[in-house]
VOPAGU-2260 file (C-alpha; in pm, 1 decimal, decimal comma):
REM VOPAGU-2260
SITE   aa  ch    i         X         Y         Z
SITE  MET   A    0   14597,8    3191,6   12377,1
SITE  ALA   A    1   14940,1    3080,8   12446,3
SITE  VAL   A    2   14879,4    2739,0   12246,1
SITE  ARG   A    3   14739,6    2935,3   11940,1
SITE  GLU   A    4   15004,5    3144,3   11971,6
SITE  ARG   A    5   15255,6    2851,9   11943,3
SITE  LEU   A    6   15083,0    2720,0   11675,8
SITE  HIS   A    7   15069,5    3038,3   11484,3
SITE  ALA   A    8   15491,4    3021,0   11560,7
SITE  THR   A    9   15511,4    2694,5   11449,0
SITE  THR   A   10   15331,9    2752,8   11132,5
SITE  ILE   A   11   15553,1    3009,9   11028,6
SITE  SER   A   12   15869,6    2829,6   11111,8
SITE  ARG   A   13   15766,4    2522,0   10961,3
SITE  TRP   A   14   15522,5    2607,3   10641,3
SITE  SER   A   15   15759,3    2882,9   10455,8
SITE  TRP   A   16   15794,5    2616,2   10206,8
SITE  TRP   A   17   15432,5    2645,4   10145,4
SITE  PRO   A   18   15308,7    2741,5    9797,8
SITE  ALA   A   19   15170,2    3115,7    9680,2
SITE  ASP   A   20   14984,1    2912,0    9430,4
SITE  LEU   A   21   14784,5    2584,0    9441,3
SITE  PRO   A   22   14897,6    2368,3    9156,1
SITE  ALA   A   23   14674,3    2438,6    8865,3
SITE  ILE   A   24   14497,8    2106,2    8866,5
SITE  LEU   A   25   14349,4    2198,6    9200,6
SITE  ARG   A   26   14287,7    2536,9    9104,8
SITE  PRO   A   27   13891,3    2628,9    8995,4
SITE  GLY   A   28   13806,7    2731,7    8663,8
SITE  ARG   A   29   13959,8    3085,1    8600,4
SITE  ARG   A   30   13729,4    3370,9    8510,8
SITE  ALA   A   31   13800,1    3447,8    8114,6
SITE  VAL   A   32   13924,6    3775,4    8090,0
SITE  ARG   A   33   13708,1    4038,9    7866,3
SITE  LEU   A   34   13992,1    4155,4    7696,3
SITE  ALA   A   35   13796,2    4384,6    7435,3
SITE  GLU   A   36   13686,8    4581,1    7776,5
SITE  PRO   A   37   13838,1    4456,3    8068,2
SITE  ARG   A   38   13770,7    4612,4    8382,7
SITE  VAL   A   39   14021,3    4701,9    8616,6
SITE  ALA   A   40   13997,6    4780,8    9002,2
SITE  TYR   A   41   14285,7    5033,2    9164,8
SITE  TYR   A   42   14298,6    4926,9    9503,2
SITE  VAL   A   43   14520,6    5194,2    9785,9
SITE  TRP   A   44   14477,1    5300,9   10104,7
SITE  HIS   A   45   14368,4    5622,0   10087,7
SITE  PHE   A   46   14246,7    5776,4    9789,1
SITE  PRO   A   47   14247,5    6069,9    9673,8
SITE  VAL   A   48   14564,7    6187,2    9844,6
SITE  LEU   A   49   14659,7    6573,5    9825,6
SITE  SER   A   50   15054,1    6495,5    9791,1
SITE  GLN   A   51   14975,1    6213,5    9515,9
SITE  THR   A   52   14831,1    6362,7    9241,7
SITE  PHE   A   53   15031,0    6132,1    8974,3
SITE  VAL   A   54   14793,6    5822,8    9108,0
SITE  ARG   A   55   14489,2    6090,7    9043,1
SITE  ARG   A   56   14637,7    6171,6    8700,5
SITE  GLU   A   57   14676,0    5817,6    8604,0
SITE  ILE   A   58   14339,5    5690,0    8692,5
SITE  GLU   A   59   14205,6    6011,0    8511,5
SITE  ALA   A   60   14412,7    5918,6    8192,7
SITE  LEU   A   61   14306,4    5584,9    8210,0
SITE  ARG   A   62   13940,3    5667,0    8182,9
SITE  LYS   A   63   13971,4    5954,0    7967,5
SITE  HIS   A   64   14138,4    5652,1    7718,4
SITE  GLY   A   65   13854,1    5421,4    7753,7
SITE  VAL   A   66   13944,7    5151,7    8018,4
SITE  SER   A   67   13675,9    5081,3    8264,7
SITE  LEU   A   68   13828,7    5154,2    8564,2
SITE  GLU   A   69   13674,5    5117,3    8927,4
SITE  VAL   A   70   13858,6    5301,4    9277,2
SITE  PHE   A   71   13860,3    5089,5    9600,8
SITE  ALA   A   72   14005,3    5250,2    9883,9
SITE  GLU   A   73   13987,3    5227,5   10251,8
SITE  ALA   A   74   13899,3    5585,5   10326,6
SITE  ALA   A   75   14004,2    5938,0   10202,5
SITE  GLU   A   76   14238,7    6199,3   10263,2
SITE  ASP   A   77   14290,7    6567,3   10323,2
SITE  VAL   A   78   13938,9    6584,0   10246,9
SITE  ASP   A   79   13899,0    6972,0   10350,1
SITE  LEU   A   80   14188,7    7062,9   10073,0
SITE  LEU   A   81   14045,3    6835,0    9796,6
SITE  ASP   A   82   13948,8    7058,9    9488,0
SITE  GLU   A   83   13680,1    7001,0    9305,6
SITE  ARG   A   84   13791,9    6711,2    9089,6
SITE  GLY   A   85   13923,3    6554,2    9388,7
SITE  ARG   A   86   13585,1    6538,3    9523,7
SITE  ALA   A   87   13434,1    6405,9    9204,6
SITE  LEU   A   88   13689,2    6137,6    9264,6
SITE  MET   A   89   13541,0    6066,5    9566,1
SITE  LYS   A   90   13196,7    6037,0    9441,9
SITE  THR   A   91   13300,9    5709,5    9221,7
SITE  THR   A   92   13543,0    5590,1    9479,1
SITE  ARG   A   93   13432,1    5279,6    9647,4
SITE  TYR   A   94   13516,1    5286,1   10069,3
SITE  LEU   A   95   13565,2    4978,6   10231,6
SITE  LEU   A   96   13597,6    5098,2   10604,5
SITE  PRO   A   97   13422,0    5036,1   10831,1
SITE  ILE   A   98   13403,4    4675,1   10750,1
SITE  ASP   A   99   13034,3    4546,7   10763,0
SITE  PRO   A  100   13076,9    4187,4   10982,4
SITE  GLU   A  101   12754,3    4055,0   10822,1
SITE  ARG   A  102   12881,2    4157,4   10462,2
SITE  LEU   A  103   13236,0    4022,7   10547,3
SITE  ALA   A  104   13056,9    3691,7   10702,2
SITE  HIS   A  105   12850,1    3633,8   10393,0
SITE  TYR   A  106   13183,6    3684,7   10158,1
SITE  GLN   A  107   13326,5    3428,9   10361,1
SITE  ARG   A  108   13085,1    3197,1   10329,7
SITE  GLU   A  109   13054,1    3222,9    9963,8
SITE  PHE   A  110   13417,6    3162,9    9896,3
SITE  ARG   A  111   13447,3    2845,3   10129,5
SITE  ARG   A  112   13156,2    2677,0    9963,3
SITE  GLU   A  113   13272,5    2752,1    9643,6
SITE  SER   A  114   13650,2    2675,1    9676,0
SITE  TRP   A  115   13688,4    2513,9   10013,8
SITE  LEU   A  116   14062,6    2431,2    9876,4
SITE  THR   A  117   14152,6    2799,0    9773,7
SITE  TYR   A  118   14021,5    2979,1   10080,9
SITE  CYS   A  119   14254,1    2771,0   10279,3
SITE  HIS   A  120   14520,4    2765,6   10056,2
SITE  VAL   A  121   14516,9    3145,1   10060,1
SITE  TYR   A  122   14489,2    3177,0   10465,9
SITE  LEU   A  123   14771,5    2933,3   10511,0
SITE  TYR   A  124   14974,1    3132,0   10237,3
SITE  VAL   A  125   14915,9    3445,0   10478,4
SITE  MET   A  126   15010,5    3239,2   10793,8
SITE  SER   A  127   15328,1    3123,0   10607,6
SITE  ARG   A  128   15440,0    3442,1   10542,4
SITE  ARG   A  129   15662,7    3717,5   10672,4
SITE  TYR   A  130   15525,6    4031,5   10532,8
SITE  GLY   A  131   15600,5    4312,3   10753,7
SITE  LEU   A  132   15840,7    4361,0   11078,2
SITE  THR   A  133   15554,2    4235,9   11326,5
SITE  LYS   A  134   15334,8    3945,5   11291,8
SITE  THR   A  135   15086,2    3772,6   11508,2
SITE  LEU   A  136   14791,7    3558,4   11465,2
SITE  GLY   A  137   14540,6    3860,3   11515,0
SITE  ARG   A  138   14743,4    4043,5   11229,9
SITE  ASP   A  139   14730,8    3738,2   10985,5
SITE  ARG   A  140   14356,8    3726,1   11021,5
SITE  ALA   A  141   14294,4    4106,8   10991,7
SITE  LEU   A  142   14489,6    4100,2   10652,9
SITE  PHE   A  143   14284,3    3763,7   10533,0
SITE  GLU   A  144   13957,9    3937,4   10609,4
SITE  GLN   A  145   14101,6    4247,2   10455,0
SITE  GLY   A  146   14154,7    4042,0   10114,5
SITE  VAL   A  147   13807,5    3831,8   10144,8
SITE  TYR   A  148   13640,1    4181,1   10175,3
SITE  LEU   A  149   13825,4    4339,8    9895,2
SITE  ALA   A  150   13750,1    4012,3    9701,7
SITE  GLY   A  151   13364,2    4026,5    9787,1
SITE  HIS   A  152   13364,3    4395,2    9642,8
SITE  LEU   A  153   13594,1    4309,9    9332,8
SITE  ARG   A  154   13368,3    4050,3    9206,2
SITE  GLU   A  155   13015,6    4264,1    9261,2
SITE  ALA   A  156   13155,2    4505,5    9045,2
SITE  GLY   A  157   13240,2    4250,8    8782,9
SITE  ILE   A  158   13643,0    4300,7    8808,7
SITE  ASP   A  159   13848,6    4151,7    8556,6
SITE  ARG   A  160   14200,9    4259,4    8698,3
SITE  VAL   A  161   14303,6    4409,3    9029,3
SITE  HIS   A  162   14606,7    4657,5    9033,9
SITE  SER   A  163   14797,8    4823,0    9317,9
SITE  PRO   A  164   14926,3    5134,6    9256,1
SITE  TRP   A  165   15193,9    5103,1    9537,2
SITE  GLY   A  166   15378,4    4762,5    9690,6
SITE  ASP   A  167   15217,0    4821,5   10043,9
SITE  ARG   A  168   15013,7    4640,1   10275,8
SITE  ALA   A  169   14717,2    4745,9   10038,0
SITE  GLY   A  170   14911,0    4592,0    9797,4
SITE  PHE   A  171   14924,6    4259,8    9929,6
SITE  ALA   A  172   14549,9    4255,5   10008,3
SITE  ALA   A  173   14490,4    4335,0    9651,0
SITE  MET   A  174   14690,2    4045,3    9565,0
SITE  LEU   A  175   14522,1    3809,5    9819,5
SITE  ALA   A  176   14155,0    3916,6    9648,4
SITE  ALA   A  177   14335,6    3807,7    9320,9
SITE  LYS   A  178   14404,6    3479,7    9438,0
SITE  LEU   A  179   14075,8    3418,1    9581,5
SITE  LEU   A  180   13887,4    3546,3    9260,5
SITE  GLY   A  181   14126,1    3350,3    9074,6
SITE  ILE   A  182   14223,1    3698,5    8834,3
SITE  PRO   A  183   14533,4    3868,9    8735,3
SITE  PHE   A  184   14698,0    4111,0    8994,6
SITE  SER   A  185   14960,4    4360,4    8886,2
SITE  MET   A  186   15145,6    4665,8    9073,8
SITE  GLN   A  187   15346,6    4944,6    9038,6
SITE  VAL   A  188   15657,9    5006,9    9265,2
SITE  ARG   A  189   15717,1    5374,6    9359,7
SITE  ALA   A  190   15931,0    5525,4    9640,7
SITE  HIS   A  191   15892,2    5449,6   10001,9
SITE  ASP   A  192   15760,9    5081,6    9922,2
SITE  LEU   A  193   16084,0    5006,1    9760,5
SITE  HIS   A  194   16368,8    5199,0    9897,9
SITE  ASP   A  195   16234,3    5154,5   10285,7
SITE  PRO   A  196   16339,4    4822,6   10416,5
SITE  SER   A  197   16036,6    4715,5   10599,6
SITE  TYR   A  198   15797,2    4717,2   10302,6
SITE  HIS   A  199   16035,8    4443,8   10176,7
SITE  GLN   A  200   15929,3    4111,4   10314,7
SITE  ALA   A  201   15574,9    4189,1   10145,9
SITE  LEU   A  202   15716,1    4330,1    9813,5
SITE  ARG   A  203   15927,6    3968,9    9769,6
SITE  GLU   A  204   15578,6    3818,6    9765,6
SITE  MET   A  205   15404,4    4050,2    9558,3
SITE  LEU   A  206   15669,8    4080,3    9318,4
SITE  ALA   A  207   15649,7    3701,1    9282,5
SITE  GLY   A  208   15288,3    3684,5    9253,3
SITE  ALA   A  209   15248,6    3989,1    8985,4
SITE  GLU   A  210   15154,9    3962,4    8646,7
SITE  PHE   A  211   15325,1    4261,2    8568,2
SITE  VAL   A  212   15533,8    4533,9    8742,5
SITE  ILE   A  213   15536,0    4927,0    8678,8
SITE  THR   A  214   15790,2    5137,5    8761,3
SITE  ASN   A  215   15863,3    5538,6    8710,8
SITE  THR   A  216   16198,4    5524,8    8663,3
SITE  GLN   A  217   16468,3    5343,7    8565,6
SITE  TYR   A  218   16665,2    5402,5    8883,9
SITE  ASN   A  219   16430,3    5202,4    9028,7
SITE  ARG   A  220   16463,6    4861,6    8806,4
SITE  PRO   A  221   16804,4    4712,7    8988,3
SITE  PHE   A  222   16621,4    4752,1    9318,4
SITE  ILE   A  223   16325,9    4580,1    9225,1
SITE  GLN   A  224   16535,3    4334,1    9013,3
SITE  ALA   A  225   16731,0    4225,2    9348,8
SITE  LEU   A  226   16416,3    4180,7    9546,5
SITE  MET   A  227   16253,4    3941,1    9295,2
SITE  THR   A  228   16357,7    3586,9    9360,2
SITE  GLY   A  229   16331,3    3294,7    9124,6
SITE  ARG   A  230   16065,4    3455,3    8867,6
SITE  GLY   A  231   16114,2    3701,9    8612,3
SITE  THR   A  232   15811,9    3894,2    8588,1
SITE  GLU   A  233   15848,6    4172,3    8373,3
SITE  ILE   A  234   15945,2    4518,8    8469,8
SITE  HIS   A  235   15792,9    4864,4    8281,6
SITE  THR   A  236   15949,8    5143,8    8306,2
SITE  ILE   A  237   15628,9    5447,9    8239,3
SITE  TYR   A  238   15699,7    5787,7    8373,2
SITE  HIS   A  239   15439,5    5965,8    8550,0
SITE  GLY   A  240   15288,6    6204,2    8320,8
SITE  ILE   A  241   15101,6    6538,6    8364,7
SITE  ASP   A  242   14822,3    6729,4    8203,7
SITE  LEU   A  243   14979,7    6971,5    8012,8
SITE  ALA   A  244   14688,5    7156,2    7958,3
SITE  GLU   A  245   14649,4    7265,5    8322,4
SITE  PHE   A  246   14972,5    7393,1    8342,8
SITE  ALA   A  247   14987,7    7710,8    8129,1
SITE  PRO   A  248   15299,4    7934,6    8224,4
SITE  PRO   A  249   15295,8    8314,9    8246,5
SITE  GLU   A  250   15440,9    8540,1    8056,1
SITE  ARG   A  251   15803,3    8616,3    8312,7
SITE  LEU   A  252   15841,8    8993,3    8153,9
SITE  PRO   A  253   16179,2    9126,8    8291,6
SITE  ALA   A  254   16173,5    9379,6    8586,9
SITE  THR   A  255   16239,5    9700,8    8526,5
SITE  GLY   A  256   16387,0    9927,0    8768,3
SITE  ALA   A  257   16531,8    9810,5    9071,1
SITE  PRO   A  258   16495,0    9398,8    9063,7
SITE  PRO   A  259   16207,1    9290,3    9330,2
SITE  PRO   A  260   16346,9    9016,3    9604,8
SITE  THR   A  261   16356,0    8625,1    9435,4
SITE  ARG   A  262   16091,0    8424,4    9522,1
SITE  ILE   A  263   16204,9    8067,3    9628,2
SITE  LEU   A  264   15908,7    7850,5    9587,0
SITE  CYS   A  265   15973,4    7478,5    9774,9
SITE  VAL   A  266   15647,1    7245,8    9759,9
SITE  ALA   A  267   15740,2    6943,8    9948,5
SITE  ARG   A  268   15594,7    6715,3   10246,0
SITE  LEU   A  269   15801,0    6784,9   10526,9
SITE  ALA   A  270   15964,5    6468,2   10551,7
SITE  GLU   A  271   16351,4    6437,7   10610,6
SITE  GLN   A  272   16411,6    6325,4   10209,8
SITE  LYS   A  273   16274,7    6635,9   10090,0
SITE  GLY   A  274   16624,7    6812,9   10228,0
SITE  LEU   A  275   16472,6    7064,5   10412,2
SITE  THR   A  276   16719,9    7160,5   10679,0
SITE  HIS   A  277   16961,2    7241,6   10394,6
SITE  LEU   A  278   16712,4    7457,4   10220,3
SITE  LEU   A  279   16683,9    7633,3   10547,6
SITE  ASP   A  280   17051,5    7658,9   10590,8
SITE  ALA   A  281   17104,9    7795,2   10243,2
SITE  CYS   A  282   16865,3    8080,8   10346,5
SITE  ALA   A  283   17049,1    8201,0   10594,9
SITE  LEU   A  284   17373,3    8215,9   10341,4
SITE  LEU   A  285   17150,1    8463,8   10137,6
SITE  ARG   A  286   17037,8    8654,4   10391,9
SITE  ASP   A  287   17369,7    8689,4   10553,9
SITE  ARG   A  288   17526,6    8770,0   10195,6
SITE  ASN   A  289   17256,5    9054,2   10191,8
SITE  PHE   A  290   17063,6    8870,3    9910,3
SITE  ARG   A  291   16734,0    8992,9    9885,7
SITE  PHE   A  292   16474,7    8712,4    9870,0
SITE  THR   A  293   16141,7    8540,8   10007,1
SITE  CYS   A  294   16113,2    8147,2   10047,1
SITE  ASP   A  295   15762,5    8005,4   10074,9
SITE  VAL   A  296   15766,5    7596,6   10196,5
SITE  ILE   A  297   15453,4    7477,9   10080,2
SITE  GLY   A  298   15345,8    7105,6   10214,6
SITE  GLY   A  299   15211,4    6963,6   10532,0
SITE  ALA   A  300   15383,0    6794,9   10846,8
SITE  GLU   A  301   15395,8    6408,9   10747,8
SITE  GLU   A  302   15317,8    6280,3   11104,1
SITE  PRO   A  303   15372,6    6041,8   11312,7
SITE  LEU   A  304   15662,4    5911,5   11066,6
SITE  TYR   A  305   15832,7    6270,8   11077,3
SITE  THR   A  306   15685,5    6450,4   11355,3
SITE  ALA   A  307   16057,5    6480,7   11511,2
SITE  TYR   A  308   16196,6    6611,5   11174,8
SITE  TRP   A  309   15918,1    6842,7   11180,1
SITE  GLN   A  310   15985,4    6972,2   11524,9
SITE  ARG   A  311   16325,5    7015,5   11443,7
SITE  LEU   A  312   16266,6    7211,2   11133,2
SITE  LYS   A  313   16064,9    7470,4   11318,3
SITE  LYS   A  314   16349,4    7470,7   11599,4
SITE  LYS   A  315   16617,8    7516,0   11318,7
SITE  HIS   A  316   16415,3    7792,2   11167,1
SITE  ARG   A  317   16372,2    7979,2   11510,0
SITE  HIS   A  318   16715,7    7919,2   11534,5
SITE  LEU   A  319   16855,2    8084,6   11219,7
SITE  ARG   A  320   16567,9    8407,1   11255,2
SITE  LEU   A  321   16443,5    8344,2   10962,5
SITE  GLY   A  322   16118,0    8436,7   11001,6
SITE  SER   A  323   16129,9    8764,0   10798,8
SITE  CYS   A  324   16206,0    8582,5   10476,5
SITE  VAL   A  325   16099,2    8173,0   10503,6
SITE  SER   A  326   15762,9    8067,5   10541,3
SITE  PHE   A  327   15640,4    7736,5   10607,4
SITE  ARG   A  328   15289,4    7791,8   10416,0
SITE  GLY   A  329   15113,9    7439,8   10574,2
SITE  ALA   A  330   14956,4    7208,4   10322,0
SITE  GLN   A  331   14738,1    7369,2   10050,3
SITE  PRO   A  332   14489,7    7321,1    9771,2
SITE  PHE   A  333   14607,5    7247,4    9406,2
SITE  ALA   A  334   14454,0    7561,5    9279,7
SITE  ALA   A  335   14699,2    7737,7    9557,2
SITE  VAL   A  336   15034,8    7529,4    9450,2
SITE  MET   A  337   14955,1    7672,5    9094,9
SITE  GLU   A  338   14933,0    8018,2    9171,5
SITE  ALA   A  339   15275,6    7961,0    9380,1
SITE  TYR   A  340   15425,7    7829,6    9064,5
SITE  ARG   A  341   15292,9    8135,7    8881,5
SITE  ALA   A  342   15441,7    8385,2    9109,7
SITE  ALA   A  343   15789,2    8184,9    9181,1
SITE  ASP   A  344   16099,5    8304,1    9015,7
SITE  VAL   A  345   16276,9    7964,8    9109,6
SITE  PHE   A  346   16180,9    7646,3    9212,2
SITE  VAL   A  347   16411,9    7426,4    9485,8
SITE  LEU   A  348   16401,6    7077,1    9619,1
SITE  PRO   A  349   16701,9    6992,3    9782,8
SITE  CYS   A  350   16602,4    6643,0    9816,3
SITE  VAL   A  351   16854,5    6387,2   10015,6
SITE  VAL   A  352   16824,1    6013,6   10098,0
SITE  ALA   A  353   16685,3    5957,0   10432,4
SITE  ARG   A  354   16845,8    5771,9   10730,9
SITE  ASP   A  355   16547,8    5511,9   10728,9
SITE  GLY   A  356   16651,8    5494,4   10338,5
SITE  ARG   A  357   16344,3    5692,6   10232,4
SITE  ARG   A  358   16405,1    5876,8    9937,3
SITE  ASP   A  359   16246,6    6109,4    9650,3
SITE  ILE   A  360   16228,5    5909,5    9324,0
SITE  THR   A  361   16073,4    6135,8    9065,6
SITE  PRO   A  362   15959,0    6423,1    9251,4
SITE  ASN   A  363   15608,7    6549,8    9070,5
SITE  VAL   A  364   15649,3    6900,7    9223,4
SITE  VAL   A  365   15956,3    6950,5    8986,2
SITE  ILE   A  366   15797,4    6817,6    8696,0
SITE  GLU   A  367   15500,1    7054,3    8763,3
SITE  ALA   A  368   15748,8    7336,9    8804,2
SITE  MET   A  369   15917,6    7280,7    8493,0
SITE  ALA   A  370   15585,2    7266,4    8282,6
SITE  MET   A  371   15510,3    7614,4    8452,8
SITE  LYS   A  372   15875,8    7733,6    8290,0
SITE  LEU   A  373   16037,0    7756,3    8613,3
SITE  PRO   A  374   16420,7    7725,3    8655,2
SITE  VAL   A  375   16412,1    7435,5    8902,9
SITE  ILE   A  376   16741,7    7354,5    9151,6
SITE  SER   A  377   16759,3    6986,8    9283,7
SITE  THR   A  378   16991,2    6734,2    9344,9
SITE  PRO   A  379   17149,1    6466,7    9134,1
SITE  ILE   A  380   17011,5    6125,6    9334,1
SITE  SER   A  381   16732,7    5897,2    9231,3
SITE  GLY   A  382   16514,7    5932,9    8898,9
SITE  VAL   A  383   16566,0    6337,1    8986,3
SITE  VAL   A  384   16842,7    6301,3    8685,7
SITE  GLU   A  385   16569,0    6151,3    8437,7
SITE  ILE   A  386   16400,3    6475,5    8505,5
SITE  VAL   A  387   16655,8    6746,8    8500,1
SITE  GLU   A  388   16951,8    6734,0    8281,8
SITE  HIS   A  389   17178,6    6958,6    8474,8
SITE  GLY   A  390   17301,9    7311,5    8295,3
SITE  THR   A  391   16992,2    7287,5    8006,0
SITE  SER   A  392   16674,5    7178,5    8211,9
SITE  GLY   A  393   16747,8    7257,3    8535,7
SITE  LEU   A  394   17061,3    7302,6    8761,7
SITE  LEU   A  395   17148,3    6974,3    9008,9
SITE  VAL   A  396   17381,3    7037,2    9314,9
SITE  PRO   A  397   17538,6    6771,4    9550,5
SITE  PRO   A  398   17286,3    6664,5    9817,3
SITE  GLY   A  399   17345,2    6823,6   10139,0
SITE  ASP   A  400   17522,4    7129,5   10033,9
SITE  PRO   A  401   17369,0    7466,6   10107,9
SITE  VAL   A  402   17674,4    7650,3    9978,1
SITE  GLY   A  403   17586,8    7491,8    9636,5
SITE  LEU   A  404   17197,2    7575,4    9669,1
SITE  ALA   A  405   17288,2    7945,1    9800,5
SITE  ASP   A  406   17500,0    7993,3    9503,2
SITE  ALA   A  407   17259,1    7803,0    9254,1
SITE  VAL   A  408   17009,7    8075,7    9367,6
SITE  GLU   A  409   17220,6    8369,3    9352,3
SITE  ARG   A  410   17332,6    8274,0    9006,7
SITE  LEU   A  411   16978,7    8231,1    8837,0
SITE  ALA   A  412   16882,3    8579,7    9032,2
SITE  ARG   A  413   17140,2    8742,7    8866,7
SITE  ASP   A  414   17178,0    8599,5    8524,7
SITE  ARG   A  415   16799,2    8602,6    8417,4
SITE  ALA   A  416   16901,5    8471,2    8031,8
SITE  LEU   A  417   17002,1    8145,4    8189,3
SITE  ALA   A  418   16726,4    8128,0    8384,8
SITE  THR   A  419   16482,0    8183,3    8116,6
SITE  MET   A  420   16664,0    7942,1    7917,4
SITE  LEU   A  421   16640,7    7674,9    8162,9
SITE  GLY   A  422   16276,7    7740,5    8203,2
SITE  GLU   A  423   16213,3    7669,0    7815,8
SITE  ASN   A  424   16406,7    7372,5    7779,5
SITE  ALA   A  425   16238,4    7246,5    8113,1
SITE  ARG   A  426   15865,5    7275,9    7934,1
SITE  ARG   A  427   16019,6    7093,7    7642,2
SITE  ARG   A  428   16173,3    6841,4    7863,5
SITE  ILE   A  429   15812,0    6777,5    8025,0
SITE  GLU   A  430   15626,8    6783,2    7680,3
SITE  SER   A  431   15849,4    6545,1    7558,5
SITE  ARG   A  432   15877,0    6284,7    7863,0
SITE  PHE   A  433   15617,0    6397,6    8091,3
SITE  ASP   A  434   15288,5    6407,4    7869,7
SITE  GLY   A  435   15018,5    6204,0    8053,4
SITE  ASP   A  436   14823,7    6149,8    7749,8
SITE  GLN   A  437   15122,7    5962,0    7603,6
SITE  ASN   A  438   15278,8    5781,4    7873,6
SITE  VAL   A  439   14930,8    5638,1    7916,6
SITE  LEU   A  440   14975,3    5478,3    7600,4
SITE  ALA   A  441   15169,2    5207,0    7790,2
SITE  ARG   A  442   14953,0    5141,9    8057,9
SITE  LEU   A  443   14651,2    5087,8    7804,7
SITE  ARG   A  444   14856,4    4784,0    7662,7
SITE  LEU   A  445   14944,9    4671,9    7970,9
SITE  PHE   A  446   14586,8    4642,6    8051,2
SITE  ALA   A  447   14456,4    4484,3    7751,4
SITE  VAL   A  448   14318,6    4792,8    7585,5
SITE  SER   A  449   14468,3    4851,5    7260,7
SITE  PRO   A  450   14578,2    5237,8    7221,3
SITE  ALA   A  451   14371,9    5196,2    6831,0
SITE  GLU   A  452   14056,1    5167,9    7069,3
SITE  ALA   A  453   14129,1    5533,7    7187,9
SITE  PRO   A  454   14003,6    5769,1    6925,5
SITE  GLY   A  455   14242,4    6031,8    6806,7
SITE  GLN   A  456   14551,0    5930,5    6994,0
SITE  PRO   A  457   14891,8    5901,1    6854,3
SITE  PRO   A  458   15073,7    5540,3    6820,3
SITE  GLU   A  459   15249,1    5476,3    7149,2
SITE  PRO   A  460   15544,9    5621,9    7224,3
SITE  SER   A  461   15853,2    5389,5    7229,6
SITE  MET   A  462   15957,4    5390,5    7600,2
SITE  LYS   A  463   16327,7    5218,5    7540,8
SITE  ALA   A  464   16424,6    5553,1    7287,1
SITE  SER   A  465   16285,3    5790,5    7580,3
SITE  TRP   A  466   16533,2    5646,8    7847,4
SITE  GLN   A  467   16824,9    5771,0    7675,2
SITE  GLY   A  468   17024,7    6001,5    7756,7
SITE  SER   A  469   16912,6    5951,6    8137,1
């Protein structure tokens, strides 16, 4: 074992020059992509995931517009909380875990027989690259086998392109599968996969190996470019989109008589970058000012990564004696979240940059709340400013500023005309920039499906024009 580990360490230190791709003359014939109707695979770690409705909507929109798209995932998540649509997506998703050893061995024999050179090249590529904080011979083998297993399933499904919605370990495996099959690989970079440095080593490799890269905000572009080394892979900014027909804002009538308590809503995973400790401090300030309110926080604890943070939140909640006005509701089905949007008076998400570098980029819940004509309060970090225009479609306060949060809530409660105006403008903002039926058109072009093949759809919007003023 010691000899094998030393050999492995030598491979890493001395073979970093090993090319990502075989020279063209040595590659097997590349299977032609059927441009008229390409078959696209999305490969994700878990699917569906309750906190990643944007991935689900992306897939649904592509299928709606004629893309032949298969989803491959290792497992499902939050199964008990999925709605009917989520469960329907599970039925059409191909789950790869647990790995069938006999099937894996069959795929390995096939790939070795068809192109022993490609098979060995991809394995040496995995061994020669640092794709994470820890790297061992066993991890290399497991990652390579994951790529082989996925490649076998993709070929059986007749896939022409594999796309990773995240720049994570699953994305790295998707790239390996594409190399084995000789088909295009593309990816999207969104949030933690770009801003958490522990992902950067693998991400550099994926960015170099991708035919194109999608990101969900202009804010991300310079960070992606800084990780690109020597190759000008094209970066496309495509905003998250929602199905506006799903979001029917209620008629919010002015209160008669004494105004009821202001209903504050926050929808967020219980993670540091959501800024929830500052929300609790703001709620304590509001209570001490004798301001009447309730605050519901919907979202599950992100464990084990932020177990300590969740414990800190609970301790702070008790210490500030907020039990009568602030409630943690836990993770909820989407239908319950929609009811919470309808019942709320103001939506608050006080985003911050976490100590490990993680941050919210374009919080989907802010988009949803704005679509429901809720006045929103957030912070001007990352891509939030590309969603919320301060003073026009919402209010932005400095990150980590409980006094600013409390003042903004009070301002909206006392100035209902302002709250109504912000809510109306918020809906118009979402209609103009985050309409899923519009934003999917740019993806259709990238996946080689002409928008003309989607009957009854308007022409593709100019993404360059849509960025102006952000």
